N, C-alpha and C positions, 0 to 999 in steps of 0.2 A: 668488715675490715679484713684486710690484706694482713698477716702477720709472717715474718723468717725467723724462723729457729736456727742457728748455726750448732751442730753437733748433737749424733744422736746417741748421747751414753743413757746413761739413768735421767740425770736431770735434764737434758732436752727432750727426752722422751715423755717425762713427766707434766713439762710445760707445754709440749703440743697438744699432748692427751688433754689437758683442764683448759687450753684454748680453745680446742675445736666443741670440748663437753659448752664452752659460752657463746659458741656460733660463728668463732672466728675462720678463718678463711686461711689454711695451715699449708705454709711448705716448709721443710728441714732440708738443710743443706748440710749433707756429711761429708768428708773430705776422701775416708777412705771406706770405712765401712762400720756398721752399727757397732757397738761397744767396743771398740778399738783403740780406745785411750783410757784414761782411769778407771773408770768404769768395770772395765775388763782386770786388773789389776789390782783387785781391792780386798781389803779383810773382811769386809761387807758385815760388818759388827756392827747390828743396831742398840742404838745406846746413848745416853747421856749421863758418860761416865768421865770423870774429872775435863767436862765440858766450864773453864770458867771465861769470862765473868758471869756472872748470874742472868743477864739476859740471854748469852750464848746456852747456857743450860736449858734454860727455860725453852728455846727456840728448841732445844732438842727434843724435850719430851714432848712437844707438842710433834714435831714429826715420828716420832715413835707413834702416839697416836694415831697421827694421818695411816700409817702402815697398820695400823690395826683393825682401822676403820674401814680400809682399803680392801683387805685379806677376809675382813666379814662377808663381802659377797665379791668370790672368785669368778662366778662365772664359770665359763668354761676351759679355765686356765689350769696350767698345773701349781699345785703349790710355791710359790717362792720364799716363803717367810716360815721360819720356827721359832717359836717364842721360847725355848728350852732352858734359859736365863745362863747366867754367868758365873764360873767360881774363878775367884781369885785368891791366892793368898802371899804370904813374903818368903823370903829365904834368909834374911839376917836382921840382928837389931834396926839396925838403920829401916831398913824394909817394913818391918811390923810396925812401928812408929809412922811410917809415912799412910801406911796403909789402914790404921786406925785412923790418922785425922781426915785421911779421904770419906772414910765410913761415916765419920760423926759430920760430918759436912753436905755429907748427902740425905743422913737422917736429919738434921737441922731442914733442909729443901724438902722433908717428905717425901724422899725417892726412896722405892721401897728395896732393902735391903737387909740383911739378917749376917749374922755369926750363928756358923753351923760347924760341928766337928766331922772328923773322918768319916765317922761311919753314916751319918746322913750323907756325904756329899757319895759317898760310894754306893747311896741307895738311887742318888740321880743320875749319877753316872756307872754304871757296874763295874765296868773293865777301868778305872782311875786308881792309878797308883798313887796314893799318895805318900811323897817325903816323909823318912822317920822325922820326926818329932814336931812337924808340922800340929797343930791344933785349932789353930783359928782360920777358920775359913769365911773367908767374905763369898754370900749368895746374892744374886741381882738377879731376883726372879724373872723382871718383866722386860729383861735384854734379851736378846736374840741376833740370828744372823737371818741372810738370806741371799737367794742362787740370784746373782746378779741379770744373766741371760734370759732367766725364767719371768722376773720384776720386767725386763726391757721388753720381754714377748706379751705380758697383760698392758702397760703403759701405753707401747707404741701399736698396737692390735686395736686396742681400742682407739685410739686416734686415726687411724687409718680408715676404721670403719664409719668415722663422721667426717670423712673425706680429705682427712691428712694426707699431702705427696711426701715423698722423698725423692729429694734428687741425690743423688751417688752413683760415682764418685763425683764431687762437685767443690771443689778446695775456692772459700771463702778470700781472696788477700787483702780486700779492703771494702768499709762502708761508708759512706757520707750521707749527711740530710740534704734533703732536697727542698723543694717549696711545698711540695705537697707528700711529702714520706720520705724513705729513703731507697738509694741506689748502690745495690751489692756487685762488688766487679767479684768474677771470678777468674783463677788463675788459667783457665784457658781462653781468654778473652772476653767472654759473653758474660752479659750482664742481667741483673733482676731488678724489681723494684717492689715493693710494699710501703703498708701504711705504716709499718713500726715494725723493729726486729728483735729479737732476743739472744745476744751471746750467750749460750750456755758449752762454752769450747774449751771446756779443763784447762789445760796447761797452755794452752793457745791464748787465753784471754787477753794477758799484757799487749802482744804484739798485735792484735785484731783491735782493740780498742785504742790501742794509739793510732791509727790510720782514721779513726772517728776525730782525732783531735783531743783526746780526753781520755790518756793512757790510765789505765786502772795498775798501780803497782803490786805485781807478785811476787813470790819466792822464785828462784830459779828452780825449775825442774829438772835441769842437766845439771847440777851440781854434784858429784862425786862424794859419798858420805856424809851429806846432807840432812836436814828437816824433811825436806821433799822427796827422798828415795829410799825404797828398804827392799828386802827380799822376801818374797813369799816363794814356798813352794807346795807345790802339786801332787799329792801320794798317786801309787796305783790303790785298786781297791784293796783295801782292807776289812779282815773280820773283827772288825771293834765296834762297842756298843756306846755312841755318843750323840745327842742330839743337841749338845749345853756350847757354848763359846765357853774355851778356857784360858784365860791370860793368868801365866805363870811365871816365877823370874827366870824362867830357862827357855820356855814356849810357849807359845800362844797358838792355838789350836782351835779350828772350826770345822763340821763337816761341809763339802762340797757337794752331795749327790751323790748317786751310785757305788757309796762304798769309800770314798777319796774324803781325801782330809787336806785342810789348806792349813800350812804351818809358816808357823814365822818367829824367828828367834834376834829380838829387838839389839842386843850387844853385835851381829852377823851383820846389822846394815851401815857399819862404820865401812864395813869392803863394799857397800853395793855402789855400781857405776853405770849408768844408761850406757854409757859406750864400749864396757866391757863386760857383758851378763856371764855370770857362771855357768859352767858344765853344769847337767840335771845328775850326772854323777862326779863330782868332783867335791873337794871337801869340804864346802859349805852343805850340798846334798847331804852328804853322809854325817854332818853332823847335826843338821836336822833331822835326820830317820833316827838320830843313834837317841837324840833327846827325846823322840815319840816314844821309842821302845820303854822307855824310864817313866814315862807317862800314861800311859794307855796297854794294857795288855791288849793282845790280838793285833800285834804294830810289827812282830819279830821281821825280820827281814823284807821289813816296808823299803821302797822304793819311790823316787818320785820322776814320775810321770816328765815332770818340767820346774824348771826354776825360774823364778821370772823379776825383771825389776820395776818393782812398781813407781810410777810417777805422780807425785801427791799435786789437786790442784790445790793450792794453798797463797792466800792472799798475803799480801806484804805483811801485815800485821796478823796473822793465823787465825783469823773470824770468818765469817761469812761475810759476802758481799752481795746485796741483793737493791737492786731500783735503777733511777732511771739514770741517764749519762747528759751530763751539760745542761743542764736547767728544763732540758724538754720533754715531750711524751713518747718518744719514737723510737728510741735507744735504751734498750733495757739491756742490763749485765746481772749475771746469776754463776758466781762463781765459792767453793767450798769447799774446803776439805772432808768436811759431812755430809757427802753427798748423797750415800746410801741411806742415811738417817732422814735426813732432810730432804730428799729429792719430789717425791710426792706432795710435802706442805710447800717445798718452794713454788713448785709449778703452778697449784691450786693458787699461791698468794701472788705470785705473779701475773696470771690469768686475770686476776681481778681487780689487780692496778691497772694494769692494759686496756681493757673490754670494758669494764665498766665504771673504771675511773674512781675503784675503793683504794682508798688507803690502809694499808696494812699495821698497826700498831707494832707489829711483832716482830717487822723488820725496822723499826726507828733506829734500834742501833746499828743497824750493820748497810746502809747507805755506802755507795761507792764513792760520794765526795770526800771522803777522807784520805783517802789512797790514789786520787786524780794526781798525776803528773808529782810523786812524791818520787825521792832520790834517797838513796843512801839508809835503808832502814835495817835497823840490827838484824844480826842475822837470829833466825825463828829457835828454839832450843827442840832439840833432837828427843826425839820418843827414846825413853832409857829404861824405863821402868814397866812393869806389867800392869795392864789398864790404862798408860799413858797414850797409846797411838791411836 
């Protein structure tokens, strides 16, 4: 079975790997370069934190388990996954109440979470500077972070070893069904054919699915200050001790390898504009570094190597899309804001549905039909508090 995959981010690579493992003949079409889209501007936090409704939470829990299983047999690949946990606290009474409610909900779902104090938090993160007055810290021990490029190396490397091929640069401009498969038209005028195609195209999903006659409504990835955009700062190497994720009222932080950190201030996302990215030495960069110095010892004098405007791939209702388009079994679409957490799981489930004809019950609430042709969807709520994004 010949299957085309459009996009070589985490989701596309995971799908290509699972399809190749299932015996499919896989060709991936990537418009610019591997990891060039959303996967390369992700906070890359592996979690099922504030993921509602319940089926979405459960799907993300399964995604976390998929990562753990994949990492248990890493082969010759560099480690991409660190399950160092996540620490979160609130900064005001309203935030304290909101965090307590979130923890209660997760406890009711039997999601691992515990309350700890500042001393225990500093045992977990020795250089942590807990603000004065903070006594209750939520610890999520099974959460973690990953390095997207290293995960992609594992996924795409194993796909390639099993015969998957890459066409890059190769921009797909339209997809249509034929009598015996699908026709894929490229920007350079060439065409390709396959028995089936998987869209793993991130923020280009709506435009590409429209060419099939079954447009999947996505939130606008270019809307400045909206839920789909955010600022991520990437620091120079720093002598601080951190292997956990920190989601705090002023700053979210995760390690990025080689002593570098990724930093995010959700309130600063109001200024995020893909058409006008801020300078690496401008106000936003300086403010992120100032907050970092207040949070972690060993970060004095920190500077950013880059500050990027992340553009989230968000289906129009904020949930995941996974399934066949148009009532047939030739065009399959994957789109999600939780691609880092869900990538390997969605890739495996999609491959089962495409190659073996399985029906993944885990995906029943996330089929694309609910968004096909939808117009005027309400704006998605922006992430404003620690633990939301």
